[in-house]
C-alpha positions as a printed Julia matrix, in Angstrom:
88×3 Matrix{Float64}:
   0.0    0.0    0.0
   1.02   3.6   -0.48
   0.83   6.67   1.67
  -1.41   9.69   1.96
  -0.56  13.23   3.01
  -3.08  15.29   4.97
  -3.33  18.89   6.12
  -4.92  19.12   9.55
  -5.66  22.35  11.43
  -5.07  22.11  15.17
  -6.34  24.97  17.34
  -5.07  25.26  20.92
  -7.26  26.57  23.74
  -4.9   29.4   24.73
  -3.64  32.41  22.8
  -0.17  31.91  24.3
   0.22  28.28  23.19
   3.73  26.85  22.84
   3.58  25.42  19.31
   6.88  23.54  19.62
   5.43  21.64  22.6
   2.11  21.18  20.82
   3.78  19.56  17.8
   5.88  17.37  20.09
   2.68  16.23  21.83
   0.99  15.55  18.48
   3.97  13.47  17.34
   3.82  11.45  20.55
   0.3   10.15  19.83
   1.07   9.05  16.25
   2.14   5.46  15.56
   5.47   4.77  13.83
   3.68   4.44  10.47
   2.9    8.19  10.53
   4.99  11.33  10.6
   4.5   15.06  10.86
   6.48  16.46   7.94
   6.03  20.15   8.67
   3.67  22.72  10.16
   2.83  26.39   9.84
   1.42  28.67  12.52
  -1.47  30.75  11.14
  -3.66  33.45  12.71
  -7.28  32.6   13.52
  -8.83  35.6   15.35
  -8.42  37.75  18.46
  -4.8   36.69  18.96
  -5.57  32.98  18.64
  -3.36  30.98  16.28
  -3.56  27.49  14.83
  -1.06  24.97  13.54
  -1.63  23.66  10.02
   0.08  20.28  10.23
   1.19  18.16   7.27
   0.96  14.47   8.18
   2.1   11.45   6.15
   0.13   8.29   6.98
  -0.81   4.84   5.59
  -3.16   4.85   2.59
  -5.44   2.24   4.15
  -6.55   4.82   6.72
  -8.38   6.68   3.97
  -9.47  10.17   5.07
  -8.31  12.17   8.08
 -10.69  10.72  10.7
  -8.09   8.49  12.35
  -5.53  11.3   12.52
  -8.12  13.62  14.07
  -8.99  10.91  16.6
  -5.33  10.45  17.56
  -4.72  14.2   17.81
  -7.82  14.41  20.04
  -5.83  12.59  22.74
  -3.68  15.71  23.23
  -4.81  18.0   26.05
  -5.34  21.72  25.55
  -6.96  21.68  22.11
 -10.23  23.37  21.2
 -10.41  22.21  17.61
  -9.06  19.7   15.1
 -10.11  19.78  11.47
  -8.91  17.8    8.49
  -8.53  20.28   5.61
  -7.33  18.06   2.75
  -5.69  14.77   1.93
  -4.17  13.19  -1.16
  -2.02  10.31  -2.28
   1.65  10.96  -1.55
């Protein structure tokens, strides 16, 4: 099987979130078959920012539901949304 790449927006609860720690926490909940390739920090509103995370994962997972479920295990998040996915 091949691999997919997804863009997932992750919104922390606090405006002063430590994005380095957030990405480290997100990596810790992913199995070895997945990797976070990169991320960008983007403004949302009223000083709140989000991380747009690029994740490589097994093709058999299909869409982003499983990634969102795994990321949901990380404390301090108010939102997780799969934006797009495609074959790597």
